[in-house]
C-alpha positions as CSV (number, residue, x, y, z in Angstrom):
1,M,0.0,0.0,0.0
2,Q,2.9,2.3,0.8
3,R,4.7,1.5,-2.4
4,L,1.4,2.2,-4.3
5,L,1.1,5.6,-2.6
6,L,4.7,6.5,-3.4
7,L,4.2,5.4,-7.0
8,S,1.0,7.6,-7.2
9,L,2.8,10.6,-5.8
10,F,5.7,10.1,-8.2
11,L,3.4,9.9,-11.2
12,L,1.5,12.9,-10.0
13,F,4.7,14.9,-9.5
14,S,5.9,13.8,-13.0
15,W,2.6,14.9,-14.5
16,N,2.8,18.3,-12.8
17,L,6.3,18.8,-14.0
18,S,5.4,17.9,-17.5
19,A,2.5,20.3,-17.4
20,Q,4.8,23.1,-16.2
21,D,7.3,22.3,-18.9
22,S,4.6,22.4,-21.6
23,G,3.7,25.9,-20.4
24,L,7.2,27.1,-21.4
25,D,6.8,26.0,-25.0
26,I,8.0,28.7,-27.4
27,Q,5.0,30.4,-29.0
28,H,6.7,31.7,-32.1
29,S,8.6,30.2,-35.1
30,Y,12.3,29.6,-34.8
31,Y,13.0,31.0,-38.3
32,S,12.0,34.0,-40.4
33,Y,11.6,33.3,-44.1
34,V,12.4,35.7,-46.9
35,Y,10.3,35.6,-50.0
36,K,10.9,37.6,-53.2
37,I,7.8,39.4,-54.6
38,T,7.2,41.2,-57.9
39,N,7.3,45.0,-58.5
40,K,3.5,45.0,-58.9
41,Q,3.0,43.3,-55.5
42,A,5.3,45.7,-53.8
43,V,3.6,48.8,-55.3
44,K,0.2,47.4,-54.1
45,A,1.6,46.8,-50.6
46,Y,3.1,50.3,-50.4
47,N,-0.1,52.0,-51.7
48,A,-2.2,50.1,-49.2
49,N,0.3,50.6,-46.4
50,S,-0.2,47.0,-45.3
51,I,0.5,43.4,-46.5
52,K,-2.3,41.0,-46.9
53,N,-1.8,37.3,-46.2
54,D,-1.9,36.0,-49.8
55,T,-0.4,32.7,-50.9
56,L,0.9,34.4,-54.0
57,L,3.5,36.2,-51.8
58,F,5.1,32.9,-50.8
59,Q,6.1,31.4,-54.1
60,H,9.8,32.3,-54.2
61,L,11.7,31.5,-51.0
62,V,15.2,33.0,-51.2
63,D,16.5,32.8,-47.6
64,S,15.8,32.1,-43.9
65,F,17.4,33.1,-40.6
66,P,16.7,32.7,-36.9
67,V,14.1,35.0,-35.5
68,G,15.7,38.2,-34.2
69,S,18.9,38.0,-36.3
70,W,18.6,40.0,-39.5
71,R,20.8,39.0,-42.4
72,L,19.6,41.0,-45.3
73,D,22.7,42.7,-46.5
74,N,23.5,40.0,-49.0
75,L,20.2,40.2,-50.8
76,P,20.2,41.5,-54.4
77,Q,18.0,44.4,-55.5
78,G,14.4,43.7,-55.2
79,H,11.3,43.6,-52.9
80,Y,10.9,41.0,-50.3
81,V,8.4,39.8,-47.7
82,I,9.8,38.5,-44.3
83,A,7.4,36.0,-42.7
84,S,7.4,34.6,-39.2
85,V,4.8,33.1,-36.8
86,S,4.0,34.4,-33.3
87,G,1.3,32.5,-31.5
88,N,-1.6,32.1,-33.9
89,R,-0.6,35.1,-36.0
90,M,1.6,35.5,-39.0
91,N,3.9,38.5,-39.0
92,L,4.7,40.0,-42.4
93,K,7.2,42.7,-43.1
94,L,8.0,44.4,-46.4
95,H,11.7,44.9,-47.1
96,T,13.3,46.5,-50.2
97,E,16.9,46.3,-51.2
98,N,17.6,49.4,-53.2
99,K,20.7,50.8,-54.9
100,F,19.1,54.1,-56.1
101,E,19.5,57.2,-54.1
102,P,17.3,60.1,-55.2
103,L,18.3,63.6,-54.2
104,V,15.8,66.5,-54.6
105,V,17.5,69.7,-55.4
106,N,16.6,72.6,-53.0
107,N,14.7,74.4,-55.7
108,S,12.0,77.0,-54.8
109,N,10.9,77.4,-58.4
110,D,10.7,73.9,-60.0
111,F,10.8,70.3,-58.9
112,S,14.3,69.0,-59.7
113,M,15.9,65.7,-58.7
114,I,19.0,63.7,-59.5
115,I,19.5,60.0,-59.0
116,M,22.7,58.3,-57.9
117,S,23.6,54.6,-57.9
118,D,26.9,53.1,-57.0
119,K,28.3,56.7,-56.9
120,A,27.3,57.4,-60.4
121,L,24.5,59.6,-61.8
122,I,21.6,57.9,-63.6
123,E,20.1,59.8,-66.5
124,D,18.1,57.1,-68.3
125,A,15.7,55.8,-65.6
126,V,11.9,55.9,-65.8
127,V,10.7,58.2,-63.0
128,R,7.1,58.7,-62.0
129,V,5.3,60.5,-59.2
130,D,1.9,59.0,-58.4
131,G,1.9,57.5,-61.9
132,C,2.8,60.7,-63.8
133,R,6.0,60.5,-65.8
134,V,8.8,62.9,-64.8
135,R,11.0,63.8,-67.8
136,F,14.8,64.1,-67.8
137,D,16.0,67.6,-68.6
138,R,19.3,67.3,-70.4
139,K,20.1,71.0,-70.0
140,S,20.2,70.9,-66.2
141,H,20.9,67.1,-66.0
142,T,18.0,66.6,-63.6
143,Y,14.5,65.0,-63.6
144,R,12.4,68.1,-63.6
145,I,8.8,69.3,-63.3
146,A,8.5,73.0,-64.2
147,K,6.6,75.0,-61.6
148,G,5.8,71.8,-59.8
149,H,5.9,70.7,-56.1
150,P,4.6,67.1,-56.2
151,S,4.0,64.7,-53.4
152,G,3.1,61.1,-53.2
153,F,4.9,57.9,-54.2
154,L,8.0,58.3,-56.3
155,T,9.0,55.3,-58.4
156,I,12.4,54.8,-60.2
157,E,12.6,52.0,-62.7
158,K,15.7,50.8,-64.4
159,D,17.0,47.4,-65.7
160,G,13.9,45.7,-64.4
161,H,14.1,47.0,-60.8
162,L,11.5,49.3,-59.4
163,A,12.5,51.5,-56.4
164,I,9.7,53.1,-54.4
165,F,10.0,56.2,-52.2
166,K,7.6,58.4,-50.4
167,L,7.7,62.0,-51.5
168,R,6.5,64.4,-48.9
169,K,6.2,68.2,-48.9
170,D,7.8,69.8,-45.8
171,I,5.8,72.9,-46.5
172,K,2.3,72.8,-48.0
173,T,1.8,75.0,-51.0
174,N,-1.0,77.6,-50.7
175,R,-2.4,78.0,-54.2
176,V,-3.9,81.4,-53.5
177,L,-0.6,82.9,-52.2
178,T,1.3,81.3,-55.0
179,F,-1.0,83.1,-57.5
180,L,-0.8,86.4,-55.7
181,N,3.0,86.3,-55.7
182,R,3.3,85.7,-59.4
183,K,4.1,88.4,-61.9
184,P,2.5,90.7,-62.6
185,V,-0.1,90.2,-59.9
186,R,2.4,90.7,-57.1
187,Y,3.2,94.2,-58.3
188,V,-0.4,95.1,-57.4
189,W,-0.9,92.7,-54.4
190,T,2.3,93.6,-52.5
191,P,1.5,97.3,-51.9
192,V,-2.1,96.4,-51.0
193,R,-1.0,93.8,-48.6
194,L,1.5,96.1,-46.9
195,V,-1.1,98.9,-46.4
196,A,-4.0,96.6,-45.4
197,G,-1.7,94.7,-43.0
198,S,-0.1,97.8,-41.4
199,P,-2.4,97.8,-38.2
200,F,-1.4,94.2,-37.6
201,D,2.2,95.0,-38.2
202,L,2.0,97.9,-35.8
203,Y,0.5,95.6,-33.1
204,A,3.2,92.9,-33.6
205,S,6.0,95.6,-33.5
206,V,4.7,97.0,-30.2
207,R,4.1,93.5,-28.7
208,Y,7.4,91.9,-29.6
209,L,9.5,95.2,-29.4
210,R,10.9,94.8,-32.9
211,P,9.7,96.1,-36.3
212,A,7.5,93.7,-38.3
213,G,6.0,93.7,-41.8
214,L,5.8,97.3,-43.2
215,F,7.6,98.8,-40.3
216,Y,10.5,96.4,-40.7
217,W,11.1,97.6,-44.3
218,L,10.8,101.3,-43.2
219,W,13.3,100.7,-40.5
220,K,15.7,98.5,-42.4
221,P,17.8,101.2,-44.2
222,F,18.5,102.8,-40.9
223,G,19.2,99.4,-39.3
224,D,21.8,98.6,-42.0
225,V,23.6,101.9,-41.2
226,A,23.5,101.1,-37.4
227,R,24.8,97.6,-37.9
228,S,27.6,98.8,-40.2
229,I,28.7,101.3,-37.6
230,R,28.4,98.8,-34.7
231,W,30.2,95.9,-36.4
232,E,32.6,98.1,-38.3
233,N,31.7,96.2,-41.5
234,P,29.3,97.3,-44.2
235,Q,25.9,95.6,-44.0
236,G,22.8,95.4,-46.3
237,W,22.5,98.3,-48.8
238,V,25.7,99.9,-47.3
239,A,27.7,96.8,-48.4
240,T,26.1,97.0,-51.9
241,V,27.1,100.7,-52.2
242,A,30.6,99.9,-50.9
243,D,31.1,97.1,-53.4
244,F,29.8,99.2,-56.3
245,T,32.1,102.1,-55.3
246,E,35.1,99.7,-55.2
247,S,34.1,98.3,-58.6
248,I,34.0,101.6,-60.5
249,S,37.3,102.8,-59.1
250,Y,39.2,99.5,-59.4
251,G,42.5,99.3,-61.3
252,E,42.9,99.4,-65.0
253,P,39.8,99.6,-67.4
254,E,39.9,95.8,-68.2
255,E,40.1,94.8,-64.6
256,R,37.4,97.4,-63.7
257,M,35.0,95.9,-66.3
258,E,35.7,92.4,-64.8
259,K,35.0,93.7,-61.3
260,L,31.8,95.4,-62.4
261,W,30.7,92.1,-64.1
262,E,31.3,90.2,-60.9
263,F,29.3,92.9,-59.0
264,F,26.2,92.7,-61.1
265,N,26.4,89.0,-61.7
266,H,26.9,88.0,-58.1
267,S,25.6,90.8,-55.9
268,F,22.2,91.0,-57.5
269,R,22.2,87.5,-59.0
270,A,23.6,85.4,-56.2
271,K,24.0,81.7,-57.0
272,E,23.7,78.6,-54.8
273,G,24.5,75.0,-55.5
274,F,26.2,71.8,-54.4
275,I,28.9,69.4,-55.5
276,L,28.7,65.6,-55.8
277,F,31.8,63.5,-55.5
278,N,32.3,60.0,-56.7
279,Q,33.5,58.7,-53.3
280,P,33.4,59.8,-49.7
281,K,37.2,59.6,-49.1
282,Y,40.3,59.8,-51.2
283,R,43.9,58.5,-51.0
284,P,47.0,60.1,-52.5
285,N,47.0,59.7,-56.3
286,D,43.2,58.9,-56.5
287,T,41.3,60.5,-59.3
288,V,38.6,62.9,-58.0
289,R,35.5,63.0,-60.1
290,F,32.7,65.4,-59.3
291,K,29.7,67.2,-60.7
292,I,28.5,70.7,-59.8
293,F,24.9,71.9,-59.8
294,V,24.4,75.7,-59.7
295,A,21.1,77.5,-59.3
296,D,20.4,81.2,-59.7
297,Y,18.7,83.5,-57.2
298,K,15.3,82.2,-58.4
299,G,16.3,78.6,-57.8
300,R,16.6,77.7,-61.5
301,L,19.5,75.4,-62.4
302,K,22.0,77.0,-64.7
303,D,24.1,75.6,-67.5
304,E,27.0,77.9,-68.1
305,A,30.8,78.0,-68.0
306,L,32.3,78.6,-64.5
307,D,35.8,78.8,-63.1
308,L,36.7,76.2,-60.5
309,K,39.3,77.5,-58.0
310,L,41.2,75.6,-55.2
311,N,43.4,77.8,-53.0
312,D,43.0,80.7,-55.6
313,K,44.3,78.4,-58.3
314,I,42.0,77.9,-61.3
315,L,41.6,74.1,-61.9
316,A,38.9,74.2,-64.7
């Protein structure tokens, strides 16, 4: 009877231990599986901002790895779905291996963009924004939409691969203000706006103890003189007059004409731009390749001959 009781206690203890062990079973899959999907499936997933559990997504298995350890660096260009199981749910993640790097030029007038891949510029890709084709402008060497500020999904297609990006406006465009600031409407609208808004400008000037709106422009000429005296360096219109005075009295006639050209071309038509290099670092005797993009004061990309100087030495 005692042996039977001990045997029953042992069996009960073993059953309880087994029940406790079963409660520690892992409730997720040991591996995540990587499936390659088509461009069409990827576009559909990006537009829907979700991935539906569809058997068509799991036709091309390309890799697997333990859950929690990502090994996606060796994947070729393309779109992939990463699948794993947690409890009674299937987890799906969309992953894209992309070699294209779009760079939107800071352009206040037009939408201009360049595309880089493996440190080289791409000029023959098919680019669309929300399905509308963006043409390549050979004069500025950019993908360009005149007077455009688009937003939505940007797609870049080349050699069978489709890269997808989300294009977002940092500043929303007000169509009414855009119309009012266009020529020749702005020549009528600007004086009306300054006069009509003068009571609000007066209130803001008194409240914040600094000139605003119309009163700022009335005060600015005197402010430029005050800053020039205080900082012992010409500021604003004072600097413009000083540069012009220096230009008309500079050296020989030929040098004077060159100085005047620089004054009118750069003081009133200032340019901005950026330089792209073919690699981030260089060693001695490496060949440096670069491309320069220059925009005028209105943000329009220019295509003209320029001098490239390094330590006051003309290189090109």
